[in-house]
Biotite code that builds the C-alpha atoms (Angstrom):
import biotite.structure as struc

atoms = struc.array([
    struc.Atom([26.845, 95.491, -111.631], chain_id="A", res_id=1, res_name="MET", atom_name="CA", element="C"),
    struc.Atom([23.912, 97.570, -110.503], chain_id="A", res_id=2, res_name="LEU", atom_name="CA", element="C"),
    struc.Atom([25.664, 97.813, -107.107], chain_id="A", res_id=3, res_name="ARG", atom_name="CA", element="C"),
    struc.Atom([28.929, 98.741, -108.548], chain_id="A", res_id=4, res_name="GLY", atom_name="CA", element="C"),
    struc.Atom([27.179, 101.523, -110.617], chain_id="A", res_id=5, res_name="SER", atom_name="CA", element="C"),
    struc.Atom([25.300, 102.769, -107.533], chain_id="A", res_id=6, res_name="GLN", atom_name="CA", element="C"),
    struc.Atom([28.622, 102.936, -105.608], chain_id="A", res_id=7, res_name="ASN", atom_name="CA", element="C"),
    struc.Atom([30.427, 105.078, -108.193], chain_id="A", res_id=8, res_name="ALA", atom_name="CA", element="C"),
    struc.Atom([31.073, 108.476, -106.887], chain_id="A", res_id=9, res_name="ARG", atom_name="CA", element="C"),
    struc.Atom([29.624, 111.339, -109.086], chain_id="A", res_id=10, res_name="GLN", atom_name="CA", element="C"),
    struc.Atom([31.925, 114.224, -109.974], chain_id="A", res_id=11, res_name="VAL", atom_name="CA", element="C"),
    struc.Atom([30.768, 117.310, -108.458], chain_id="A", res_id=12, res_name="THR", atom_name="CA", element="C"),
    struc.Atom([30.545, 120.514, -110.563], chain_id="A", res_id=13, res_name="PRO", atom_name="CA", element="C"),
    struc.Atom([33.344, 122.255, -108.463], chain_id="A", res_id=14, res_name="ASP", atom_name="CA", element="C"),
    struc.Atom([35.625, 119.182, -109.053], chain_id="A", res_id=15, res_name="GLU", atom_name="CA", element="C"),
    struc.Atom([34.781, 119.123, -112.752], chain_id="A", res_id=16, res_name="ASP", atom_name="CA", element="C"),
    struc.Atom([35.719, 122.838, -113.065], chain_id="A", res_id=17, res_name="ARG", atom_name="CA", element="C"),
    struc.Atom([39.089, 122.064, -111.199], chain_id="A", res_id=18, res_name="PHE", atom_name="CA", element="C"),
    struc.Atom([40.078, 119.303, -113.463], chain_id="A", res_id=19, res_name="MET", atom_name="CA", element="C"),
    struc.Atom([39.172, 121.289, -116.516], chain_id="A", res_id=20, res_name="PHE", atom_name="CA", element="C"),
    struc.Atom([41.328, 124.262, -115.246], chain_id="A", res_id=21, res_name="SER", atom_name="CA", element="C"),
    struc.Atom([44.231, 121.864, -114.432], chain_id="A", res_id=22, res_name="SER", atom_name="CA", element="C"),
    struc.Atom([44.089, 120.428, -117.981], chain_id="A", res_id=23, res_name="ALA", atom_name="CA", element="C"),
    struc.Atom([44.416, 123.680, -119.414], chain_id="A", res_id=24, res_name="ARG", atom_name="CA", element="C"),
    struc.Atom([47.265, 124.559, -117.497], chain_id="A", res_id=25, res_name="LYS", atom_name="CA", element="C"),
    struc.Atom([49.923, 122.326, -119.270], chain_id="A", res_id=26, res_name="GLY", atom_name="CA", element="C"),
    struc.Atom([49.486, 123.734, -122.737], chain_id="A", res_id=27, res_name="PRO", atom_name="CA", element="C"),
    struc.Atom([49.366, 127.313, -121.485], chain_id="A", res_id=28, res_name="VAL", atom_name="CA", element="C"),
    struc.Atom([52.549, 126.991, -119.413], chain_id="A", res_id=29, res_name="LYS", atom_name="CA", element="C"),
    struc.Atom([54.487, 125.347, -122.431], chain_id="A", res_id=30, res_name="VAL", atom_name="CA", element="C"),
    struc.Atom([53.124, 128.449, -124.656], chain_id="A", res_id=31, res_name="LEU", atom_name="CA", element="C"),
    struc.Atom([54.449, 130.811, -121.932], chain_id="A", res_id=32, res_name="ARG", atom_name="CA", element="C"),
    struc.Atom([57.813, 129.146, -121.853], chain_id="A", res_id=33, res_name="LEU", atom_name="CA", element="C"),
    struc.Atom([57.959, 129.047, -125.791], chain_id="A", res_id=34, res_name="ILE", atom_name="CA", element="C"),
    struc.Atom([57.140, 132.775, -125.737], chain_id="A", res_id=35, res_name="GLY", atom_name="CA", element="C"),
    struc.Atom([59.564, 133.733, -123.156], chain_id="A", res_id=36, res_name="SER", atom_name="CA", element="C"),
    struc.Atom([62.320, 131.673, -124.619], chain_id="A", res_id=37, res_name="SER", atom_name="CA", element="C"),
    struc.Atom([61.615, 133.308, -127.958], chain_id="A", res_id=38, res_name="GLY", atom_name="CA", element="C"),
    struc.Atom([62.251, 136.805, -126.530], chain_id="A", res_id=39, res_name="PHE", atom_name="CA", element="C"),
    struc.Atom([65.469, 135.684, -124.836], chain_id="A", res_id=40, res_name="LEU", atom_name="CA", element="C"),
    struc.Atom([66.859, 134.150, -128.091], chain_id="A", res_id=41, res_name="LEU", atom_name="CA", element="C"),
    struc.Atom([65.987, 137.461, -130.013], chain_id="A", res_id=42, res_name="VAL", atom_name="CA", element="C"),
    struc.Atom([67.969, 139.343, -127.339], chain_id="A", res_id=43, res_name="ALA", atom_name="CA", element="C"),
    struc.Atom([71.021, 136.864, -127.391], chain_id="A", res_id=44, res_name="PHE", atom_name="CA", element="C"),
    struc.Atom([71.107, 136.524, -131.254], chain_id="A", res_id=45, res_name="ALA", atom_name="CA", element="C"),
    struc.Atom([70.858, 140.121, -131.958], chain_id="A", res_id=46, res_name="LEU", atom_name="CA", element="C"),
    struc.Atom([73.719, 140.916, -129.404], chain_id="A", res_id=47, res_name="SER", atom_name="CA", element="C"),
    struc.Atom([75.898, 138.073, -130.632], chain_id="A", res_id=48, res_name="ALA", atom_name="CA", element="C"),
    struc.Atom([75.407, 138.442, -134.359], chain_id="A", res_id=49, res_name="LEU", atom_name="CA", element="C"),
    struc.Atom([78.220, 141.002, -134.915], chain_id="A", res_id=50, res_name="PRO", atom_name="CA", element="C"),
    struc.Atom([80.795, 138.980, -132.789], chain_id="A", res_id=51, res_name="SER", atom_name="CA", element="C"),
    struc.Atom([79.876, 135.454, -134.192], chain_id="A", res_id=52, res_name="LEU", atom_name="CA", element="C"),
    struc.Atom([79.926, 136.639, -138.013], chain_id="A", res_id=53, res_name="ALA", atom_name="CA", element="C"),
    struc.Atom([83.228, 134.814, -138.483], chain_id="A", res_id=54, res_name="HIS", atom_name="CA", element="C"),
    struc.Atom([85.107, 131.889, -136.879], chain_id="A", res_id=55, res_name="HIS", atom_name="CA", element="C"),
    struc.Atom([84.212, 131.330, -133.314], chain_id="A", res_id=56, res_name="PRO", atom_name="CA", element="C"),
    struc.Atom([87.032, 131.373, -130.662], chain_id="A", res_id=57, res_name="PHE", atom_name="CA", element="C"),
    struc.Atom([88.672, 134.441, -132.297], chain_id="A", res_id=58, res_name="GLY", atom_name="CA", element="C"),
    struc.Atom([90.430, 132.065, -134.818], chain_id="A", res_id=59, res_name="MET", atom_name="CA", element="C"),
    struc.Atom([92.189, 133.059, -137.903], chain_id="A", res_id=60, res_name="MET", atom_name="CA", element="C"),
    struc.Atom([90.555, 132.203, -141.470], chain_id="A", res_id=61, res_name="GLU", atom_name="CA", element="C"),
    struc.Atom([91.815, 130.491, -144.448], chain_id="A", res_id=62, res_name="GLY", atom_name="CA", element="C"),
    struc.Atom([95.276, 129.707, -144.952], chain_id="A", res_id=63, res_name="ALA", atom_name="CA", element="C"),
    struc.Atom([96.430, 130.589, -141.338], chain_id="A", res_id=64, res_name="GLU", atom_name="CA", element="C"),
    struc.Atom([94.320, 127.724, -139.730], chain_id="A", res_id=65, res_name="LEU", atom_name="CA", element="C"),
    struc.Atom([95.922, 124.786, -138.137], chain_id="A", res_id=66, res_name="THR", atom_name="CA", element="C"),
    struc.Atom([94.398, 121.284, -138.380], chain_id="A", res_id=67, res_name="PRO", atom_name="CA", element="C"),
    struc.Atom([93.334, 121.513, -134.600], chain_id="A", res_id=68, res_name="LEU", atom_name="CA", element="C"),
    struc.Atom([91.739, 124.928, -135.232], chain_id="A", res_id=69, res_name="GLN", atom_name="CA", element="C"),
    struc.Atom([89.982, 123.702, -138.251], chain_id="A", res_id=70, res_name="GLY", atom_name="CA", element="C"),
    struc.Atom([88.493, 120.777, -136.325], chain_id="A", res_id=71, res_name="LEU", atom_name="CA", element="C"),
    struc.Atom([87.357, 122.965, -133.458], chain_id="A", res_id=72, res_name="ILE", atom_name="CA", element="C"),
    struc.Atom([85.902, 125.681, -135.839], chain_id="A", res_id=73, res_name="SER", atom_name="CA", element="C"),
    struc.Atom([83.935, 123.168, -137.822], chain_id="A", res_id=74, res_name="GLY", atom_name="CA", element="C"),
    struc.Atom([82.410, 121.826, -134.755], chain_id="A", res_id=75, res_name="ILE", atom_name="CA", element="C"),
    struc.Atom([81.888, 125.410, -133.132], chain_id="A", res_id=76, res_name="GLY", atom_name="CA", element="C"),
    struc.Atom([81.013, 127.481, -136.082], chain_id="A", res_id=77, res_name="HIS", atom_name="CA", element="C"),
    struc.Atom([77.507, 126.251, -137.028], chain_id="A", res_id=78, res_name="PRO", atom_name="CA", element="C"),
    struc.Atom([76.755, 125.844, -133.245], chain_id="A", res_id=79, res_name="LEU", atom_name="CA", element="C"),
    struc.Atom([77.754, 129.145, -132.084], chain_id="A", res_id=80, res_name="LEU", atom_name="CA", element="C"),
    struc.Atom([76.510, 131.219, -135.328], chain_id="A", res_id=81, res_name="GLY", atom_name="CA", element="C"),
    struc.Atom([73.008, 132.332, -133.993], chain_id="A", res_id=82, res_name="PRO", atom_name="CA", element="C"),
    struc.Atom([71.360, 132.216, -137.554], chain_id="A", res_id=83, res_name="ASP", atom_name="CA", element="C"),
    struc.Atom([72.658, 128.692, -138.274], chain_id="A", res_id=84, res_name="HIS", atom_name="CA", element="C"),
    struc.Atom([71.980, 127.384, -134.839], chain_id="A", res_id=85, res_name="LEU", atom_name="CA", element="C"),
    struc.Atom([68.291, 128.702, -134.776], chain_id="A", res_id=86, res_name="LEU", atom_name="CA", element="C"),
    struc.Atom([67.885, 127.221, -138.226], chain_id="A", res_id=87, res_name="PHE", atom_name="CA", element="C"),
    struc.Atom([68.723, 123.755, -136.919], chain_id="A", res_id=88, res_name="LEU", atom_name="CA", element="C"),
    struc.Atom([66.714, 124.071, -133.865], chain_id="A", res_id=89, res_name="LEU", atom_name="CA", element="C"),
    struc.Atom([63.690, 124.932, -135.898], chain_id="A", res_id=90, res_name="ALA", atom_name="CA", element="C"),
    struc.Atom([63.785, 121.543, -137.716], chain_id="A", res_id=91, res_name="ILE", atom_name="CA", element="C"),
    struc.Atom([62.313, 120.181, -134.502], chain_id="A", res_id=92, res_name="GLY", atom_name="CA", element="C"),
    struc.Atom([59.166, 122.066, -134.783], chain_id="A", res_id=93, res_name="PHE", atom_name="CA", element="C"),
    struc.Atom([58.400, 122.502, -138.592], chain_id="A", res_id=94, res_name="VAL", atom_name="CA", element="C"),
    struc.Atom([56.445, 119.224, -138.492], chain_id="A", res_id=95, res_name="GLY", atom_name="CA", element="C"),
    struc.Atom([58.266, 116.717, -140.631], chain_id="A", res_id=96, res_name="LEU", atom_name="CA", element="C"),
    struc.Atom([56.382, 113.443, -141.114], chain_id="A", res_id=97, res_name="SER", atom_name="CA", element="C"),
    struc.Atom([59.238, 111.221, -140.238], chain_id="A", res_id=98, res_name="HIS", atom_name="CA", element="C"),
    struc.Atom([61.916, 113.442, -138.776], chain_id="A", res_id=99, res_name="PRO", atom_name="CA", element="C"),
    struc.Atom([64.666, 110.856, -138.377], chain_id="A", res_id=100, res_name="ARG", atom_name="CA", element="C"),
    struc.Atom([64.661, 109.919, -142.307], chain_id="A", res_id=101, res_name="ARG", atom_name="CA", element="C"),
    struc.Atom([65.601, 113.702, -142.982], chain_id="A", res_id=102, res_name="TRP", atom_name="CA", element="C"),
    struc.Atom([68.794, 113.391, -140.798], chain_id="A", res_id=103, res_name="LEU", atom_name="CA", element="C"),
    struc.Atom([71.181, 112.183, -143.463], chain_id="A", res_id=104, res_name="LEU", atom_name="CA", element="C"),
    struc.Atom([69.716, 114.204, -146.276], chain_id="A", res_id=105, res_name="PRO", atom_name="CA", element="C"),
    struc.Atom([69.892, 117.447, -144.429], chain_id="A", res_id=106, res_name="LEU", atom_name="CA", element="C"),
    struc.Atom([73.395, 116.625, -143.304], chain_id="A", res_id=107, res_name="LEU", atom_name="CA", element="C"),
    struc.Atom([74.422, 115.658, -146.926], chain_id="A", res_id=108, res_name="ALA", atom_name="CA", element="C"),
    struc.Atom([73.005, 118.745, -148.333], chain_id="A", res_id=109, res_name="CYS", atom_name="CA", element="C"),
    struc.Atom([74.721, 121.030, -145.712], chain_id="A", res_id=110, res_name="GLY", atom_name="CA", element="C"),
    struc.Atom([78.199, 119.469, -146.351], chain_id="A", res_id=111, res_name="LEU", atom_name="CA", element="C"),
    struc.Atom([77.576, 119.392, -150.177], chain_id="A", res_id=112, res_name="LEU", atom_name="CA", element="C"),
    struc.Atom([77.155, 123.357, -149.937], chain_id="A", res_id=113, res_name="GLY", atom_name="CA", element="C"),
    struc.Atom([80.347, 123.648, -148.074], chain_id="A", res_id=114, res_name="SER", atom_name="CA", element="C"),
    struc.Atom([81.953, 121.546, -150.762], chain_id="A", res_id=115, res_name="LEU", atom_name="CA", element="C"),
    struc.Atom([80.694, 123.837, -153.564], chain_id="A", res_id=116, res_name="ILE", atom_name="CA", element="C"),
    struc.Atom([81.954, 126.832, -151.780], chain_id="A", res_id=117, res_name="SER", atom_name="CA", element="C"),
    struc.Atom([85.442, 125.578, -152.271], chain_id="A", res_id=118, res_name="GLN", atom_name="CA", element="C"),
    struc.Atom([84.917, 125.573, -156.058], chain_id="A", res_id=119, res_name="VAL", atom_name="CA", element="C"),
    struc.Atom([82.501, 128.338, -156.678], chain_id="A", res_id=120, res_name="ILE", atom_name="CA", element="C"),
    struc.Atom([83.469, 131.333, -154.317], chain_id="A", res_id=121, res_name="HIS", atom_name="CA", element="C"),
    struc.Atom([80.896, 133.994, -153.248], chain_id="A", res_id=122, res_name="LEU", atom_name="CA", element="C"),
    struc.Atom([81.602, 137.151, -155.301], chain_id="A", res_id=123, res_name="PRO", atom_name="CA", element="C"),
    struc.Atom([83.146, 139.968, -153.471], chain_id="A", res_id=124, res_name="VAL", atom_name="CA", element="C"),
    struc.Atom([80.964, 142.569, -151.944], chain_id="A", res_id=125, res_name="GLY", atom_name="CA", element="C"),
    struc.Atom([78.059, 140.010, -151.550], chain_id="A", res_id=126, res_name="LEU", atom_name="CA", element="C"),
    struc.Atom([78.766, 138.941, -147.942], chain_id="A", res_id=127, res_name="ASP", atom_name="CA", element="C"),
    struc.Atom([76.272, 141.111, -146.198], chain_id="A", res_id=128, res_name="LEU", atom_name="CA", element="C"),
    struc.Atom([73.436, 140.066, -148.795], chain_id="A", res_id=129, res_name="TYR", atom_name="CA", element="C"),
    struc.Atom([74.271, 136.585, -148.415], chain_id="A", res_id=130, res_name="ALA", atom_name="CA", element="C"),
    struc.Atom([74.008, 136.830, -144.366], chain_id="A", res_id=131, res_name="GLU", atom_name="CA", element="C"),
    struc.Atom([70.624, 138.559, -144.918], chain_id="A", res_id=132, res_name="ALA", atom_name="CA", element="C"),
    struc.Atom([69.391, 135.618, -147.081], chain_id="A", res_id=133, res_name="VAL", atom_name="CA", element="C"),
    struc.Atom([70.564, 133.175, -144.444], chain_id="A", res_id=134, res_name="VAL", atom_name="CA", element="C"),
    struc.Atom([68.575, 135.164, -141.965], chain_id="A", res_id=135, res_name="ALA", atom_name="CA", element="C"),
    struc.Atom([65.414, 135.145, -144.126], chain_id="A", res_id=136, res_name="ILE", atom_name="CA", element="C"),
    struc.Atom([65.674, 131.227, -144.034], chain_id="A", res_id=137, res_name="THR", atom_name="CA", element="C"),
    struc.Atom([64.489, 131.319, -140.391], chain_id="A", res_id=138, res_name="LEU", atom_name="CA", element="C"),
    struc.Atom([61.386, 133.144, -141.591], chain_id="A", res_id=139, res_name="ALA", atom_name="CA", element="C"),
    struc.Atom([61.062, 130.593, -144.297], chain_id="A", res_id=140, res_name="PHE", atom_name="CA", element="C"),
    struc.Atom([61.035, 127.741, -141.606], chain_id="A", res_id=141, res_name="GLU", atom_name="CA", element="C"),
    struc.Atom([58.165, 129.481, -139.966], chain_id="A", res_id=142, res_name="GLY", atom_name="CA", element="C"),
    struc.Atom([56.335, 129.298, -143.180], chain_id="A", res_id=143, res_name="LEU", atom_name="CA", element="C"),
    struc.Atom([56.999, 125.701, -143.470], chain_id="A", res_id=144, res_name="VAL", atom_name="CA", element="C"),
    struc.Atom([55.763, 125.129, -139.871], chain_id="A", res_id=145, res_name="ALA", atom_name="CA", element="C"),
    struc.Atom([52.399, 126.941, -140.827], chain_id="A", res_id=146, res_name="LEU", atom_name="CA", element="C"),
    struc.Atom([52.180, 124.684, -143.875], chain_id="A", res_id=147, res_name="GLY", atom_name="CA", element="C"),
    struc.Atom([52.710, 127.693, -146.396], chain_id="A", res_id=148, res_name="VAL", atom_name="CA", element="C"),
    struc.Atom([55.866, 126.178, -147.838], chain_id="A", res_id=149, res_name="ALA", atom_name="CA", element="C"),
    struc.Atom([56.854, 122.479, -148.621], chain_id="A", res_id=150, res_name="PRO", atom_name="CA", element="C"),
    struc.Atom([59.326, 120.944, -146.319], chain_id="A", res_id=151, res_name="PRO", atom_name="CA", element="C"),
    struc.Atom([61.455, 119.415, -149.223], chain_id="A", res_id=152, res_name="VAL", atom_name="CA", element="C"),
    struc.Atom([62.799, 123.119, -149.761], chain_id="A", res_id=153, res_name="LEU", atom_name="CA", element="C"),
    struc.Atom([64.810, 122.669, -146.461], chain_id="A", res_id=154, res_name="LEU", atom_name="CA", element="C"),
    struc.Atom([67.311, 120.850, -148.353], chain_id="A", res_id=155, res_name="LEU", atom_name="CA", element="C"),
    struc.Atom([68.507, 123.495, -150.748], chain_id="A", res_id=156, res_name="PRO", atom_name="CA", element="C"),
    struc.Atom([68.191, 126.040, -147.930], chain_id="A", res_id=157, res_name="VAL", atom_name="CA", element="C"),
    struc.Atom([70.513, 124.240, -145.615], chain_id="A", res_id=158, res_name="ILE", atom_name="CA", element="C"),
    struc.Atom([72.897, 123.722, -148.648], chain_id="A", res_id=159, res_name="GLY", atom_name="CA", element="C"),
    struc.Atom([72.907, 127.476, -148.599], chain_id="A", res_id=160, res_name="LEU", atom_name="CA", element="C"),
    struc.Atom([74.011, 127.640, -145.008], chain_id="A", res_id=161, res_name="HIS", atom_name="CA", element="C"),
    struc.Atom([76.565, 125.116, -145.804], chain_id="A", res_id=162, res_name="GLY", atom_name="CA", element="C"),
    struc.Atom([77.799, 127.195, -148.597], chain_id="A", res_id=163, res_name="TYR", atom_name="CA", element="C"),
    struc.Atom([78.470, 130.108, -146.531], chain_id="A", res_id=164, res_name="LEU", atom_name="CA", element="C"),
    struc.Atom([80.075, 127.900, -143.565], chain_id="A", res_id=165, res_name="LEU", atom_name="CA", element="C"),
    struc.Atom([82.584, 126.541, -146.128], chain_id="A", res_id=166, res_name="GLY", atom_name="CA", element="C"),
    struc.Atom([83.223, 130.035, -147.559], chain_id="A", res_id=167, res_name="GLY", atom_name="CA", element="C"),
    struc.Atom([84.944, 131.055, -144.174], chain_id="A", res_id=168, res_name="THR", atom_name="CA", element="C"),
    struc.Atom([87.756, 128.684, -144.888], chain_id="A", res_id=169, res_name="ILE", atom_name="CA", element="C"),
    struc.Atom([88.519, 129.098, -148.640], chain_id="A", res_id=170, res_name="VAL", atom_name="CA", element="C"),
    struc.Atom([92.239, 129.051, -149.284], chain_id="A", res_id=171, res_name="GLY", atom_name="CA", element="C"),
    struc.Atom([93.127, 126.827, -146.336], chain_id="A", res_id=172, res_name="ALA", atom_name="CA", element="C"),
    struc.Atom([95.539, 123.973, -146.586], chain_id="A", res_id=173, res_name="GLU", atom_name="CA", element="C"),
    struc.Atom([94.061, 120.432, -147.521], chain_id="A", res_id=174, res_name="PRO", atom_name="CA", element="C"),
    struc.Atom([94.572, 118.955, -143.890], chain_id="A", res_id=175, res_name="THR", atom_name="CA", element="C"),
    struc.Atom([92.995, 121.918, -141.947], chain_id="A", res_id=176, res_name="PRO", atom_name="CA", element="C"),
    struc.Atom([90.209, 121.902, -144.628], chain_id="A", res_id=177, res_name="LEU", atom_name="CA", element="C"),
    struc.Atom([89.464, 118.211, -144.065], chain_id="A", res_id=178, res_name="LEU", atom_name="CA", element="C"),
    struc.Atom([89.708, 118.798, -140.358], chain_id="A", res_id=179, res_name="ALA", atom_name="CA", element="C"),
    struc.Atom([87.023, 121.639, -140.672], chain_id="A", res_id=180, res_name="TYR", atom_name="CA", element="C"),
    struc.Atom([84.772, 119.640, -142.769], chain_id="A", res_id=181, res_name="PHE", atom_name="CA", element="C"),
    struc.Atom([84.942, 116.720, -140.214], chain_id="A", res_id=182, res_name="LEU", atom_name="CA", element="C"),
    struc.Atom([84.090, 119.222, -137.533], chain_id="A", res_id=183, res_name="GLY", atom_name="CA", element="C"),
    struc.Atom([81.013, 120.231, -139.551], chain_id="A", res_id=184, res_name="LEU", atom_name="CA", element="C"),
    struc.Atom([80.070, 116.674, -139.624], chain_id="A", res_id=185, res_name="LEU", atom_name="CA", element="C"),
    struc.Atom([80.404, 115.942, -136.169], chain_id="A", res_id=186, res_name="LEU", atom_name="CA", element="C"),
    struc.Atom([78.994, 119.271, -134.849], chain_id="A", res_id=187, res_name="GLY", atom_name="CA", element="C"),
    struc.Atom([75.956, 119.468, -137.239], chain_id="A", res_id=188, res_name="GLN", atom_name="CA", element="C"),
    struc.Atom([75.277, 115.706, -137.209], chain_id="A", res_id=189, res_name="GLY", atom_name="CA", element="C"),
    struc.Atom([75.220, 115.418, -133.548], chain_id="A", res_id=190, res_name="ALA", atom_name="CA", element="C"),
    struc.Atom([72.972, 118.392, -133.190], chain_id="A", res_id=191, res_name="LEU", atom_name="CA", element="C"),
    struc.Atom([70.655, 117.164, -136.007], chain_id="A", res_id=192, res_name="LEU", atom_name="CA", element="C"),
    struc.Atom([70.403, 113.604, -134.432], chain_id="A", res_id=193, res_name="LEU", atom_name="CA", element="C"),
    struc.Atom([69.206, 115.209, -131.121], chain_id="A", res_id=194, res_name="VAL", atom_name="CA", element="C"),
    struc.Atom([66.667, 117.462, -132.792], chain_id="A", res_id=195, res_name="ILE", atom_name="CA", element="C"),
    struc.Atom([65.237, 115.087, -135.144], chain_id="A", res_id=196, res_name="THR", atom_name="CA", element="C"),
    struc.Atom([64.885, 112.237, -132.516], chain_id="A", res_id=197, res_name="THR", atom_name="CA", element="C"),
    struc.Atom([63.037, 114.649, -130.254], chain_id="A", res_id=198, res_name="SER", atom_name="CA", element="C"),
    struc.Atom([60.872, 116.411, -132.902], chain_id="A", res_id=199, res_name="SER", atom_name="CA", element="C"),
    struc.Atom([57.838, 114.258, -132.449], chain_id="A", res_id=200, res_name="ARG", atom_name="CA", element="C"),
    struc.Atom([57.754, 114.521, -128.651], chain_id="A", res_id=201, res_name="ARG", atom_name="CA", element="C"),
    struc.Atom([58.336, 118.238, -128.793], chain_id="A", res_id=202, res_name="LEU", atom_name="CA", element="C"),
    struc.Atom([55.178, 118.667, -131.293], chain_id="A", res_id=203, res_name="LEU", atom_name="CA", element="C"),
    struc.Atom([53.134, 116.308, -129.029], chain_id="A", res_id=204, res_name="ASP", atom_name="CA", element="C"),
    struc.Atom([54.042, 118.553, -125.967], chain_id="A", res_id=205, res_name="ARG", atom_name="CA", element="C"),
    struc.Atom([53.550, 122.012, -127.487], chain_id="A", res_id=206, res_name="ILE", atom_name="CA", element="C"),
    struc.Atom([50.396, 121.116, -129.779], chain_id="A", res_id=207, res_name="GLY", atom_name="CA", element="C"),
    struc.Atom([49.231, 123.014, -132.946], chain_id="A", res_id=208, res_name="PRO", atom_name="CA", element="C"),
    struc.Atom([48.947, 126.203, -131.032], chain_id="A", res_id=209, res_name="ALA", atom_name="CA", element="C"),
    struc.Atom([52.691, 126.154, -129.776], chain_id="A", res_id=210, res_name="GLY", atom_name="CA", element="C"),
    struc.Atom([53.822, 125.289, -133.237], chain_id="A", res_id=211, res_name="GLN", atom_name="CA", element="C"),
    struc.Atom([52.192, 128.246, -134.795], chain_id="A", res_id=212, res_name="ARG", atom_name="CA", element="C"),
    struc.Atom([53.539, 130.404, -131.835], chain_id="A", res_id=213, res_name="LEU", atom_name="CA", element="C"),
    struc.Atom([57.108, 129.047, -132.582], chain_id="A", res_id=214, res_name="ALA", atom_name="CA", element="C"),
    struc.Atom([56.642, 129.735, -136.217], chain_id="A", res_id=215, res_name="ALA", atom_name="CA", element="C"),
    struc.Atom([55.767, 133.213, -135.659], chain_id="A", res_id=216, res_name="GLY", atom_name="CA", element="C"),
    struc.Atom([58.787, 133.795, -133.500], chain_id="A", res_id=217, res_name="ILE", atom_name="CA", element="C"),
    struc.Atom([61.137, 132.342, -136.019], chain_id="A", res_id=218, res_name="TRP", atom_name="CA", element="C"),
    struc.Atom([59.548, 134.599, -138.644], chain_id="A", res_id=219, res_name="ILE", atom_name="CA", element="C"),
    struc.Atom([60.191, 137.503, -136.408], chain_id="A", res_id=220, res_name="GLY", atom_name="CA", element="C"),
    struc.Atom([63.721, 136.317, -135.692], chain_id="A", res_id=221, res_name="LEU", atom_name="CA", element="C"),
    struc.Atom([64.535, 136.019, -139.514], chain_id="A", res_id=222, res_name="GLY", atom_name="CA", element="C"),
    struc.Atom([63.047, 139.458, -140.066], chain_id="A", res_id=223, res_name="SER", atom_name="CA", element="C"),
    struc.Atom([64.949, 141.148, -137.276], chain_id="A", res_id=224, res_name="ALA", atom_name="CA", element="C"),
    struc.Atom([68.251, 139.502, -138.271], chain_id="A", res_id=225, res_name="PHE", atom_name="CA", element="C"),
    struc.Atom([67.946, 140.631, -141.926], chain_id="A", res_id=226, res_name="ALA", atom_name="CA", element="C"),
    struc.Atom([67.051, 144.116, -140.794], chain_id="A", res_id=227, res_name="TRP", atom_name="CA", element="C"),
    struc.Atom([70.038, 144.301, -138.445], chain_id="A", res_id=228, res_name="SER", atom_name="CA", element="C"),
    struc.Atom([72.375, 143.168, -141.456], chain_id="A", res_id=229, res_name="ILE", atom_name="CA", element="C"),
    struc.Atom([70.926, 145.358, -144.096], chain_id="A", res_id=230, res_name="LEU", atom_name="CA", element="C"),
    struc.Atom([70.168, 148.538, -142.093], chain_id="A", res_id=231, res_name="VAL", atom_name="CA", element="C"),
    struc.Atom([73.107, 149.828, -140.114], chain_id="A", res_id=232, res_name="PRO", atom_name="CA", element="C"),
])
């Protein structure tokens, strides 16, 4: 035992500083990546917001939808709409204790909101204000990630997203309407499955500092979206 201890090589001060520097580079690189990605998302989202406010792919709304268009629109609408897509992506870093357990409740509340929109329509003239409220939900997710707001409120908030997504197809025939809801189920379900599955791995990688940085980015995004909607 003494011989083994004597043969053990001591770490020199230069090597110790090198290993400490290398250990710091990982989190720093992750934070830089998140920061640069956030600025790119802001630029993309602000430029895409006016063009993606309605059905993707330039489709007709309401009664003029065909079943195939309804299915494709249901899949694409929540994924191409920047505010809703960013809302879904943020679920990965808000810090849910058991992310996979939230998959079905989140998906169910989103679809329930879409169903309610077919019965209780959004009053005329409130479209812009509703979109501004949805934009603010991004800032709300940032508050959840910071521990300021409780995660359970994500359920009614995603229901609000679903309500506005369903409102774009009010007046459609039963077949395209069902196809649209099927598309919502497939599109949102697949994305939420990926996000909730990788949430713990993401949080472990970015750490508390990265989570706070991402929360700040989402608060900025939500505020920028709301400002661009309410202030021409």
